[in-house]
Biopython code that builds the backbone (N, CA, C, O; Angstrom):
import numpy as np
from Bio.PDB.StructureBuilder import StructureBuilder

atoms = [
    (1, "UNK", "N", (0.819, -1.188, 0.000)),
    (1, "UNK", "CA", (0.000, 0.000, 0.000)),
    (1, "UNK", "C", (0.863, 1.252, 0.000)),
    (1, "UNK", "O", (0.559, 2.218, -0.700)),
    (2, "UNK", "N", (1.945, 1.240, 0.787)),
    (2, "UNK", "CA", (2.765, 2.436, 0.900)),
    (2, "UNK", "C", (3.457, 2.772, -0.417)),
    (2, "UNK", "O", (3.644, 3.945, -0.740)),
    (3, "UNK", "N", (3.837, 1.744, -1.178)),
    (3, "UNK", "CA", (4.462, 2.005, -2.474)),
    (3, "UNK", "C", (3.493, 2.711, -3.412)),
    (3, "UNK", "O", (3.902, 3.545, -4.219)),
    (4, "UNK", "N", (2.216, 2.380, -3.308)),
    (4, "UNK", "CA", (1.207, 2.959, -4.189)),
    (4, "UNK", "C", (0.861, 4.396, -3.825)),
    (4, "UNK", "O", (0.272, 5.108, -4.638)),
    (5, "UNK", "N", (1.212, 4.837, -2.627)),
    (5, "UNK", "CA", (0.885, 6.208, -2.231)),
    (5, "UNK", "C", (1.599, 7.238, -3.095)),
    (5, "UNK", "O", (1.122, 8.366, -3.221)),
    (6, "UNK", "N", (2.723, 6.881, -3.689)),
    (6, "UNK", "CA", (3.424, 7.815, -4.566)),
    (6, "UNK", "C", (2.665, 8.049, -5.867)),
    (6, "UNK", "O", (2.900, 9.049, -6.545)),
    (7, "UNK", "N", (1.761, 7.143, -6.226)),
    (7, "UNK", "CA", (0.992, 7.262, -7.463)),
    (7, "UNK", "C", (-0.362, 7.931, -7.260)),
    (7, "UNK", "O", (-1.115, 8.097, -8.220)),
    (8, "UNK", "N", (-0.684, 8.320, -6.023)),
    (8, "UNK", "CA", (-2.011, 8.830, -5.691)),
    (8, "UNK", "C", (-1.892, 10.244, -5.147)),
    (8, "UNK", "O", (-0.963, 10.560, -4.403)),
    (9, "UNK", "N", (-2.850, 11.097, -5.527)),
    (9, "UNK", "CA", (-2.887, 12.463, -4.989)),
    (9, "UNK", "C", (-3.946, 12.611, -3.911)),
    (9, "UNK", "O", (-3.739, 13.301, -2.913)),
    (10, "UNK", "N", (-5.095, 11.950, -4.122)),
    (10, "UNK", "CA", (-6.218, 12.095, -3.195)),
    (10, "UNK", "C", (-6.864, 10.731, -2.971)),
    (10, "UNK", "O", (-7.060, 9.958, -3.909)),
    (11, "UNK", "N", (-7.190, 10.452, -1.712)),
    (11, "UNK", "CA", (-7.984, 9.274, -1.359)),
    (11, "UNK", "C", (-9.322, 9.799, -0.875)),
    (11, "UNK", "O", (-9.379, 10.589, 0.068)),
    (12, "UNK", "N", (-10.401, 9.364, -1.518)),
    (12, "UNK", "CA", (-11.738, 9.836, -1.163)),
    (12, "UNK", "C", (-12.523, 8.671, -0.571)),
    (12, "UNK", "O", (-12.614, 7.596, -1.163)),
    (13, "UNK", "N", (-13.088, 8.910, 0.613)),
    (13, "UNK", "CA", (-13.942, 7.919, 1.263)),
    (13, "UNK", "C", (-15.258, 8.593, 1.611)),
    (13, "UNK", "O", (-15.313, 9.805, 1.818)),
    (14, "UNK", "N", (-16.306, 7.803, 1.674)),
    (14, "UNK", "CA", (-17.603, 8.387, 2.012)),
    (14, "UNK", "C", (-17.640, 8.798, 3.478)),
    (14, "UNK", "O", (-18.043, 9.914, 3.806)),
    (15, "UNK", "N", (-17.219, 7.898, 4.355)),
    (15, "UNK", "CA", (-17.174, 8.177, 5.791)),
    (15, "UNK", "C", (-15.776, 7.854, 6.299)),
    (15, "UNK", "O", (-15.171, 6.873, 5.867)),
    (16, "UNK", "N", (-15.265, 8.658, 7.202)),
    (16, "UNK", "CA", (-13.922, 8.454, 7.741)),
    (16, "UNK", "C", (-13.788, 7.094, 8.412)),
    (16, "UNK", "O", (-12.740, 6.458, 8.305)),
    (17, "UNK", "N", (-14.836, 6.632, 9.104)),
    (17, "UNK", "CA", (-14.730, 5.360, 9.819)),
    (17, "UNK", "C", (-14.738, 4.152, 8.887)),
    (17, "UNK", "O", (-14.512, 3.031, 9.342)),
    (18, "UNK", "N", (-14.991, 4.351, 7.605)),
    (18, "UNK", "CA", (-14.888, 3.248, 6.647)),
    (18, "UNK", "C", (-13.432, 2.981, 6.289)),
    (18, "UNK", "O", (-13.082, 1.873, 5.885)),
    (19, "UNK", "N", (-12.593, 3.984, 6.435)),
    (19, "UNK", "CA", (-11.167, 3.815, 6.178)),
    (19, "UNK", "C", (-10.450, 3.324, 7.429)),
    (19, "UNK", "O", (-9.579, 2.458, 7.356)),
    (20, "UNK", "N", (-10.822, 3.883, 8.574)),
    (20, "UNK", "CA", (-10.213, 3.494, 9.851)),
    (20, "UNK", "C", (-11.226, 3.705, 10.960)),
    (20, "UNK", "O", (-11.783, 4.793, 11.101)),
    (21, "UNK", "N", (-11.466, 2.662, 11.748)),
    (21, "UNK", "CA", (-12.424, 2.765, 12.856)),
    (21, "UNK", "C", (-11.962, 3.773, 13.890)),
    (21, "UNK", "O", (-12.775, 4.492, 14.471)),
    (22, "UNK", "N", (-10.665, 3.826, 14.119)),
    (22, "UNK", "CA", (-10.114, 4.799, 15.052)),
    (22, "UNK", "C", (-8.763, 5.252, 14.517)),
    (22, "UNK", "O", (-8.142, 4.560, 13.711)),
    (23, "UNK", "N", (-8.318, 6.406, 14.967)),
    (23, "UNK", "CA", (-7.029, 6.924, 14.540)),
    (23, "UNK", "C", (-7.027, 7.506, 13.142)),
    (23, "UNK", "O", (-5.982, 7.541, 12.493)),
    (24, "UNK", "N", (-8.173, 7.962, 12.665)),
    (24, "UNK", "CA", (-8.262, 8.517, 11.311)),
    (24, "UNK", "C", (-7.316, 9.700, 11.138)),
    (24, "UNK", "O", (-6.678, 9.844, 10.095)),
    (25, "UNK", "N", (-7.227, 10.547, 12.164)),
    (25, "UNK", "CA", (-6.372, 11.739, 12.052)),
    (25, "UNK", "C", (-4.903, 11.346, 11.894)),
    (25, "UNK", "O", (-4.154, 12.018, 11.185)),
    (26, "UNK", "N", (-4.483, 10.244, 12.563)),
    (26, "UNK", "CA", (-3.097, 9.787, 12.416)),
    (26, "UNK", "C", (-2.851, 9.255, 11.011)),
    (26, "UNK", "O", (-1.797, 9.495, 10.423)),
    (27, "UNK", "N", (-3.820, 8.539, 10.485)),
    (27, "UNK", "CA", (-3.700, 8.018, 9.132)),
    (27, "UNK", "C", (-3.643, 9.161, 8.124)),
    (27, "UNK", "O", (-2.896, 9.107, 7.147)),
    (28, "UNK", "N", (-4.435, 10.185, 8.373)),
    (28, "UNK", "CA", (-4.459, 11.353, 7.498)),
    (28, "UNK", "C", (-3.096, 12.057, 7.502)),
    (28, "UNK", "O", (-2.591, 12.444, 6.449)),
    (29, "UNK", "N", (-2.511, 12.218, 8.680)),
    (29, "UNK", "CA", (-1.187, 12.838, 8.774)),
    (29, "UNK", "C", (-0.134, 11.981, 8.080)),
    (29, "UNK", "O", (0.755, 12.505, 7.408)),
    (30, "UNK", "N", (-0.235, 10.662, 8.244)),
    (30, "UNK", "CA", (0.708, 9.760, 7.594)),
    (30, "UNK", "C", (0.633, 9.912, 6.079)),
    (30, "UNK", "O", (1.662, 9.994, 5.408)),
    (31, "UNK", "N", (-0.571, 9.949, 5.545)),
    (31, "UNK", "CA", (-0.751, 10.109, 4.100)),
    (31, "UNK", "C", (-0.194, 11.448, 3.627)),
    (31, "UNK", "O", (0.373, 11.538, 2.538)),
    (32, "UNK", "N", (-0.355, 12.477, 4.438)),
    (32, "UNK", "CA", (0.169, 13.793, 4.069)),
    (32, "UNK", "C", (1.688, 13.777, 3.945)),
    (32, "UNK", "O", (2.252, 14.564, 3.185)),
    (33, "UNK", "N", (2.357, 12.893, 4.680)),
    (33, "UNK", "CA", (3.814, 12.791, 4.554)),
    (33, "UNK", "C", (4.219, 12.275, 3.173)),
    (33, "UNK", "O", (5.369, 12.435, 2.763)),
    (34, "UNK", "N", (3.274, 11.655, 2.451)),
    (34, "UNK", "CA", (3.491, 11.204, 1.075)),
    (34, "UNK", "C", (2.843, 12.162, 0.073)),
    (34, "UNK", "O", (2.707, 11.837, -1.107)),
    (35, "UNK", "N", (2.444, 13.345, 0.553)),
    (35, "UNK", "CA", (1.750, 14.347, -0.272)),
    (35, "UNK", "C", (0.429, 13.813, -0.825)),
    (35, "UNK", "O", (0.048, 14.116, -1.956)),
    (36, "UNK", "N", (-0.255, 13.020, -0.017)),
    (36, "UNK", "CA", (-1.553, 12.467, -0.375)),
    (36, "UNK", "C", (-2.590, 13.052, 0.566)),
    (36, "UNK", "O", (-2.402, 13.076, 1.783)),
    (37, "UNK", "N", (-3.687, 13.522, -0.012)),
    (37, "UNK", "CA", (-4.758, 14.107, 0.788)),
    (37, "UNK", "C", (-5.875, 13.083, 0.942)),
    (37, "UNK", "O", (-6.255, 12.423, -0.025)),
    (38, "UNK", "N", (-6.405, 12.949, 2.166)),
    (38, "UNK", "CA", (-7.535, 12.058, 2.414)),
    (38, "UNK", "C", (-8.755, 12.922, 2.685)),
    (38, "UNK", "O", (-8.737, 13.784, 3.565)),
    (39, "UNK", "N", (-9.817, 12.683, 1.918)),
    (39, "UNK", "CA", (-11.051, 13.446, 2.075)),
    (39, "UNK", "C", (-12.202, 12.510, 2.405)),
    (39, "UNK", "O", (-12.402, 11.486, 1.752)),
    (40, "UNK", "N", (-12.951, 12.883, 3.431)),
    (40, "UNK", "CA", (-14.169, 12.152, 3.783)),
    (40, "UNK", "C", (-15.345, 12.993, 3.297)),
    (40, "UNK", "O", (-15.514, 14.133, 3.730)),
    (41, "UNK", "N", (-16.152, 12.443, 2.409)),
    (41, "UNK", "CA", (-17.262, 13.193, 1.818)),
    (41, "UNK", "C", (-18.303, 13.547, 2.870)),
    (41, "UNK", "O", (-18.692, 14.707, 2.998)),
    (42, "UNK", "N", (-18.749, 12.555, 3.616)),
    (42, "UNK", "CA", (-19.735, 12.777, 4.671)),
    (42, "UNK", "C", (-18.993, 12.908, 5.986)),
    (42, "UNK", "O", (-18.815, 11.926, 6.708)),
    (43, "UNK", "N", (-18.570, 14.089, 6.289)),
    (43, "UNK", "CA", (-17.811, 14.260, 7.523)),
    (43, "UNK", "C", (-18.753, 14.475, 8.697)),
    (43, "UNK", "O", (-19.749, 15.192, 8.605)),
    (44, "UNK", "N", (-18.410, 13.840, 9.786)),
    (44, "UNK", "CA", (-19.188, 13.994, 11.016)),
    (44, "UNK", "C", (-18.900, 15.367, 11.599)),
    (44, "UNK", "O", (-18.035, 16.099, 11.117)),
    (45, "UNK", "N", (-19.644, 15.698, 12.644)),
    (45, "UNK", "CA", (-19.410, 16.996, 13.266)),
    (45, "UNK", "C", (-17.980, 17.070, 13.769)),
    (45, "UNK", "O", (-17.386, 16.056, 14.133)),
    (46, "UNK", "N", (-17.442, 18.254, 13.786)),
    (46, "UNK", "CA", (-16.074, 18.467, 14.238)),
    (46, "UNK", "C", (-15.999, 18.191, 15.734)),
    (46, "UNK", "O", (-16.681, 18.838, 16.529)),
    (47, "UNK", "N", (-15.171, 17.232, 16.109)),
    (47, "UNK", "CA", (-15.044, 16.844, 17.505)),
    (47, "UNK", "C", (-13.826, 17.501, 18.136)),
    (47, "UNK", "O", (-12.824, 17.773, 17.474)),
    (48, "UNK", "N", (-13.942, 17.743, 19.414)),
    (48, "UNK", "CA", (-12.791, 18.201, 20.184)),
    (48, "UNK", "C", (-11.821, 17.024, 20.302)),
    (48, "UNK", "O", (-12.242, 15.870, 20.220)),
    (49, "UNK", "N", (-10.534, 17.300, 20.493)),
    (49, "UNK", "CA", (-9.569, 16.190, 20.588)),
    (49, "UNK", "C", (-9.926, 15.160, 21.661)),
    (49, "UNK", "O", (-9.758, 13.960, 21.443)),
    (50, "UNK", "N", (-10.418, 15.617, 22.817)),
    (50, "UNK", "CA", (-10.761, 14.649, 23.864)),
    (50, "UNK", "C", (-11.987, 13.824, 23.481)),
    (50, "UNK", "O", (-12.073, 12.654, 23.854)),
    (51, "UNK", "N", (-12.940, 14.404, 22.746)),
    (51, "UNK", "CA", (-14.111, 13.654, 22.277)),
    (51, "UNK", "C", (-13.698, 12.596, 21.254)),
    (51, "UNK", "O", (-14.201, 11.472, 21.263)),
    (52, "UNK", "N", (-12.773, 12.981, 20.376)),
    (52, "UNK", "CA", (-12.289, 12.038, 19.371)),
    (52, "UNK", "C", (-11.564, 10.872, 20.043)),
    (52, "UNK", "O", (-11.714, 9.721, 19.633)),
    (53, "UNK", "N", (-10.776, 11.177, 21.081)),
    (53, "UNK", "CA", (-10.051, 10.125, 21.792)),
    (53, "UNK", "C", (-11.019, 9.174, 22.500)),
    (53, "UNK", "O", (-10.814, 7.960, 22.499)),
    (54, "UNK", "N", (-12.065, 9.724, 23.099)),
    (54, "UNK", "CA", (-13.070, 8.885, 23.758)),
    (54, "UNK", "C", (-13.726, 7.966, 22.736)),
    (54, "UNK", "O", (-13.902, 6.776, 22.998)),
    (55, "UNK", "N", (-14.088, 8.502, 21.580)),
    (55, "UNK", "CA", (-14.690, 7.678, 20.521)),
    (55, "UNK", "C", (-13.734, 6.577, 20.067)),
    (55, "UNK", "O", (-14.151, 5.442, 19.836)),
    (56, "UNK", "N", (-12.444, 6.919, 19.940)),
    (56, "UNK", "CA", (-11.448, 5.925, 19.553)),
    (56, "UNK", "C", (-11.353, 4.811, 20.592)),
    (56, "UNK", "O", (-11.307, 3.633, 20.238)),
    (57, "UNK", "N", (-11.324, 5.180, 21.873)),
    (57, "UNK", "CA", (-11.231, 4.177, 22.939)),
    (57, "UNK", "C", (-12.463, 3.279, 22.974)),
    (57, "UNK", "O", (-12.347, 2.071, 23.182)),
    (58, "UNK", "N", (-13.631, 3.860, 22.774)),
    (58, "UNK", "CA", (-14.861, 3.061, 22.741)),
    (58, "UNK", "C", (-14.811, 2.070, 21.578)),
    (58, "UNK", "O", (-15.225, 0.921, 21.728)),
    (59, "UNK", "N", (-14.312, 2.501, 20.433)),
    (59, "UNK", "CA", (-14.189, 1.605, 19.276)),
    (59, "UNK", "C", (-13.240, 0.452, 19.565)),
    (59, "UNK", "O", (-13.514, -0.692, 19.201)),
    (60, "UNK", "N", (-12.120, 0.754, 20.221)),
    (60, "UNK", "CA", (-11.142, -0.285, 20.553)),
    (60, "UNK", "C", (-11.744, -1.294, 21.522)),
    (60, "UNK", "O", (-11.633, -2.502, 21.312)),
    (61, "UNK", "N", (-12.380, -0.803, 22.584)),
    (61, "UNK", "CA", (-12.985, -1.690, 23.579)),
    (61, "UNK", "C", (-14.069, -2.548, 22.937)),
    (61, "UNK", "O", (-14.168, -3.740, 23.230)),
    (62, "UNK", "N", (-14.876, -1.958, 22.071)),
    (62, "UNK", "CA", (-15.937, -2.699, 21.388)),
    (62, "UNK", "C", (-15.348, -3.819, 20.533)),
    (62, "UNK", "O", (-15.847, -4.945, 20.541)),
    (63, "UNK", "N", (-14.300, -3.506, 19.805)),
    (63, "UNK", "CA", (-13.661, -4.491, 18.930)),
    (63, "UNK", "C", (-13.119, -5.674, 19.733)),
    (63, "UNK", "O", (-13.381, -6.828, 19.395)),
    (64, "UNK", "N", (-12.364, -5.385, 20.793)),
    (64, "UNK", "CA", (-11.745, -6.462, 21.561)),
    (64, "UNK", "C", (-12.747, -7.228, 22.411)),
    (64, "UNK", "O", (-12.573, -8.426, 22.631)),
    (65, "UNK", "N", (-13.788, -6.567, 22.891)),
    (65, "UNK", "CA", (-14.795, -7.303, 23.661)),
    (65, "UNK", "C", (-15.560, -8.261, 22.747)),
    (65, "UNK", "O", (-15.945, -9.349, 23.174)),
    (66, "UNK", "N", (-15.781, -7.866, 21.502)),
    (66, "UNK", "CA", (-16.439, -8.766, 20.546)),
    (66, "UNK", "C", (-15.575, -10.000, 20.308)),
    (66, "UNK", "O", (-16.094, -11.112, 20.209)),
    (67, "UNK", "N", (-14.268, -9.812, 20.217)),
    (67, "UNK", "CA", (-13.369, -10.957, 20.044)),
    (67, "UNK", "C", (-13.393, -11.854, 21.274)),
    (67, "UNK", "O", (-13.411, -13.080, 21.157)),
    (68, "UNK", "N", (-13.392, -11.240, 22.454)),
    (68, "UNK", "CA", (-13.399, -12.006, 23.700)),
    (68, "UNK", "C", (-14.659, -12.847, 23.807)),
    (68, "UNK", "O", (-14.586, -14.044, 24.085)),
    (69, "UNK", "N", (-15.811, -12.233, 23.587)),
    (69, "UNK", "CA", (-17.067, -12.969, 23.695)),
    (69, "UNK", "C", (-17.192, -14.010, 22.594)),
    (69, "UNK", "O", (-17.802, -15.058, 22.802)),
    (70, "UNK", "N", (-16.629, -13.739, 21.436)),
    (70, "UNK", "CA", (-16.619, -14.728, 20.363)),
    (70, "UNK", "C", (-15.796, -15.945, 20.743)),
    (70, "UNK", "O", (-16.184, -17.076, 20.451)),
    (71, "UNK", "N", (-14.649, -15.717, 21.399)),
    (71, "UNK", "CA", (-13.795, -16.822, 21.840)),
    (71, "UNK", "C", (-14.502, -17.658, 22.896)),
    (71, "UNK", "O", (-14.374, -18.883, 22.914)),
    (72, "UNK", "N", (-15.250, -16.994, 23.779)),
    (72, "UNK", "CA", (-15.999, -17.732, 24.798)),
    (72, "UNK", "C", (-17.040, -18.631, 24.142)),
    (72, "UNK", "O", (-17.253, -19.764, 24.573)),
    (73, "UNK", "N", (-17.679, -18.125, 23.109)),
    (73, "UNK", "CA", (-18.695, -18.907, 22.403)),
    (73, "UNK", "C", (-18.107, -20.149, 21.771)),
    (73, "UNK", "O", (-18.724, -21.214, 21.790)),
    (74, "UNK", "N", (-16.908, -20.017, 21.207)),
    (74, "UNK", "CA", (-16.245, -21.160, 20.581)),
    (74, "UNK", "C", (-15.894, -22.198, 21.637)),
    (74, "UNK", "O", (-16.081, -23.395, 21.420)),
    (75, "UNK", "N", (-15.380, -21.739, 22.794)),
    (75, "UNK", "CA", (-15.052, -22.674, 23.876)),
    (75, "UNK", "C", (-16.286, -23.427, 24.349)),
    (75, "UNK", "O", (-16.245, -24.639, 24.562)),
    (76, "UNK", "N", (-17.381, -22.698, 24.511)),
    (76, "UNK", "CA", (-18.614, -23.335, 24.983)),
    (76, "UNK", "C", (-19.117, -24.346, 23.949)),
    (76, "UNK", "O", (-19.566, -25.432, 24.314)),
    (77, "UNK", "N", (-19.045, -23.997, 22.673)),
    (77, "UNK", "CA", (-19.464, -24.915, 21.615)),
    (77, "UNK", "C", (-18.611, -26.180, 21.627)),
    (77, "UNK", "O", (-19.131, -27.289, 21.505)),
    (78, "UNK", "N", (-17.291, -26.006, 21.777)),
    (78, "UNK", "CA", (-16.397, -27.165, 21.811)),
    (78, "UNK", "C", (-16.744, -28.061, 22.996)),
    (78, "UNK", "O", (-16.797, -29.283, 22.861)),
    (79, "UNK", "N", (-16.980, -27.453, 24.148)),
    (79, "UNK", "CA", (-17.322, -28.219, 25.343)),
    (79, "UNK", "C", (-18.629, -28.989, 25.135)),
    (79, "UNK", "O", (-18.737, -30.149, 25.532)),
    (80, "UNK", "N", (-19.610, -28.351, 24.520)),
    (80, "UNK", "CA", (-20.893, -29.003, 24.260)),
    (80, "UNK", "C", (-20.725, -30.188, 23.314)),
    (80, "UNK", "O", (-21.331, -31.240, 23.518)),
    (81, "UNK", "N", (-19.905, -30.019, 22.284)),
    (81, "UNK", "CA", (-19.670, -31.104, 21.325)),
    (81, "UNK", "C", (-18.997, -32.286, 22.010)),
    (81, "UNK", "O", (-19.394, -33.433, 21.805)),
    (82, "UNK", "N", (-17.971, -32.008, 22.828)),
    (82, "UNK", "CA", (-17.269, -33.082, 23.537)),
    (82, "UNK", "C", (-18.224, -33.815, 24.467)),
    (82, "UNK", "O", (-18.211, -35.045, 24.522)),
    (83, "UNK", "N", (-19.053, -33.073, 25.201)),
    (83, "UNK", "CA", (-20.011, -33.704, 26.115)),
    (83, "UNK", "C", (-21.023, -34.563, 25.356)),
    (83, "UNK", "O", (-21.393, -35.645, 25.813)),
    (84, "UNK", "N", (-21.460, -34.082, 24.210)),
    (84, "UNK", "CA", (-22.420, -34.840, 23.403)),
    (84, "UNK", "C", (-21.796, -36.141, 22.907)),
    (84, "UNK", "O", (-22.432, -37.195, 22.945)),
    (85, "UNK", "N", (-20.556, -36.065, 22.444)),
    (85, "UNK", "CA", (-19.861, -37.267, 21.971)),
    (85, "UNK", "C", (-19.699, -38.264, 23.112)),
    (85, "UNK", "O", (-19.926, -39.461, 22.938)),
    (86, "UNK", "N", (-19.300, -37.757, 24.293)),
    (86, "UNK", "CA", (-19.136, -38.647, 25.447)),
    (86, "UNK", "C", (-20.456, -39.304, 25.834)),
    (86, "UNK", "O", (-20.491, -40.493, 26.152)),
    (87, "UNK", "N", (-21.534, -38.537, 25.809)),
    (87, "UNK", "CA", (-22.850, -39.085, 26.143)),
    (87, "UNK", "C", (-23.236, -40.185, 25.163)),
    (87, "UNK", "O", (-23.713, -41.245, 25.570)),
    (88, "UNK", "N", (-23.031, -39.935, 23.878)),
    (88, "UNK", "CA", (-23.353, -40.944, 22.864)),
    (88, "UNK", "C", (-22.504, -42.196, 23.034)),
    (88, "UNK", "O", (-23.003, -43.312, 22.889)),
    (89, "UNK", "N", (-21.210, -42.012, 23.345)),
    (89, "UNK", "CA", (-20.334, -43.163, 23.541)),
    (89, "UNK", "C", (-20.751, -43.964, 24.769)),
    (89, "UNK", "O", (-20.711, -45.195, 24.757)),
    (90, "UNK", "N", (-21.154, -43.260, 25.835)),
    (90, "UNK", "CA", (-21.614, -43.952, 27.047)),
    (90, "UNK", "C", (-22.865, -44.767, 26.756)),
    (90, "UNK", "O", (-23.008, -45.898, 27.221)),
    (91, "UNK", "N", (-23.764, -44.179, 25.985)),
    (91, "UNK", "CA", (-25.001, -44.885, 25.643)),
    (91, "UNK", "C", (-24.711, -46.128, 24.819)),
    (91, "UNK", "O", (-25.418, -47.130, 24.934)),
    (92, "UNK", "N", (-23.690, -46.071, 23.998)),
    (92, "UNK", "CA", (-23.337, -47.215, 23.149)),
    (92, "UNK", "C", (-22.342, -48.147, 23.836)),
    (92, "UNK", "O", (-22.050, -49.230, 23.330)),
    (93, "UNK", "N", (-21.821, -47.727, 24.988)),
    (93, "UNK", "CA", (-20.817, -48.534, 25.675)),
    (93, "UNK", "C", (-19.448, -48.412, 25.048)),
    (93, "UNK", "O", (-18.623, -49.314, 25.195)),
    (94, "UNK", "N", (-19.184, -47.318, 24.351)),
    (94, "UNK", "CA", (-17.919, -47.129, 23.637)),
    (94, "UNK", "C", (-17.082, -46.001, 24.232)),
    (94, "UNK", "O", (-16.193, -45.490, 23.552)),
    (95, "UNK", "N", (-17.330, -45.601, 25.457)),
    (95, "UNK", "CA", (-16.652, -44.434, 26.021)),
    (95, "UNK", "C", (-15.158, -44.698, 26.184)),
    (95, "UNK", "O", (-14.746, -45.747, 26.677)),
    (96, "UNK", "N", (-14.351, -43.715, 25.754)),
    (96, "UNK", "CA", (-12.893, -43.770, 25.884)),
    (96, "UNK", "C", (-12.446, -42.558, 26.696)),
    (96, "UNK", "O", (-12.987, -41.466, 26.527)),
    (97, "UNK", "N", (-11.478, -42.739, 27.562)),
    (97, "UNK", "CA", (-10.991, -41.647, 28.417)),
    (97, "UNK", "C", (-9.994, -40.740, 27.698)),
    (97, "UNK", "O", (-9.357, -39.915, 28.354)),
    (98, "UNK", "N", (-9.833, -40.854, 26.399)),
    (98, "UNK", "CA", (-8.830, -40.066, 25.696)),
    (98, "UNK", "C", (-9.330, -38.694, 25.262)),
    (98, "UNK", "O", (-8.605, -37.973, 24.577)),
    (99, "UNK", "N", (-10.552, -38.310, 25.641)),
    (99, "UNK", "CA", (-11.046, -36.974, 25.306)),
    (99, "UNK", "C", (-10.350, -35.952, 26.175)),
    (99, "UNK", "O", (-10.001, -36.238, 27.320)),
    (100, "UNK", "N", (-10.150, -34.795, 25.652)),
    (100, "UNK", "CA", (-9.439, -33.723, 26.342)),
    (100, "UNK", "C", (-10.428, -32.903, 27.150)),
    (100, "UNK", "O", (-10.768, -31.788, 26.754)),
    (101, "UNK", "N", (-10.906, -33.437, 28.292)),
    (101, "UNK", "CA", (-11.935, -32.769, 29.082)),
    (101, "UNK", "C", (-11.433, -31.494, 29.724)),
    (101, "UNK", "O", (-12.189, -30.529, 29.833)),
    (102, "UNK", "N", (-10.190, -31.457, 30.148)),
    (102, "UNK", "CA", (-9.665, -30.310, 30.873)),
    (102, "UNK", "C", (-9.219, -29.172, 29.985)),
    (102, "UNK", "O", (-8.787, -28.133, 30.485)),
    (103, "UNK", "N", (-9.312, -29.343, 28.690)),
    (103, "UNK", "CA", (-8.881, -28.292, 27.766)),
    (103, "UNK", "C", (-9.826, -27.114, 27.833)),
    (103, "UNK", "O", (-11.031, -27.266, 27.634)),
    (104, "UNK", "N", (-9.280, -25.927, 28.116)),
    (104, "UNK", "CA", (-10.133, -24.739, 28.241)),
    (104, "UNK", "C", (-10.216, -23.957, 26.953)),
    (104, "UNK", "O", (-10.869, -22.914, 26.915)),
    (105, "UNK", "N", (-9.569, -24.431, 25.883)),
    (105, "UNK", "CA", (-9.614, -23.692, 24.614)),
    (105, "UNK", "C", (-10.792, -24.085, 23.830)),
    (105, "UNK", "O", (-11.002, -23.571, 22.731)),
]
sb = StructureBuilder()
sb.init_structure("model")
sb.init_model(0)
sb.init_chain("A")
sb.init_seg("    ")
for serial, (resi, resn, name, xyz) in enumerate(atoms, 1):
    if name == "N":
        sb.init_residue(resn, " ", resi, " ")
    sb.init_atom(name, np.array(xyz, "f"), 0.0, 1.0, " ", f" {name:<3s}", serial, name[0])
structure = sb.get_structure()
């Protein structure tokens, strides 16, 4: 991407958050170091620096909490599958102790 910045004069996006969820101003400054201007067509209201930082932090927390809860869902699904397999094996008399019951992943 950085090599291509020398071939571009302007990057136009409809909304700033479509290019970067947070840190748009840093990305804009970085592009300016390559003499590239970034323009957001639908610009939100002008925020104070502290308001922009709060919005950035909320975006970061939202992103990582979604990953955390997603990981919990996968663990719970894995546990449910293992329990179901064990139940079926017990019913058939085929239960083996080689399942990884203590695995928390």
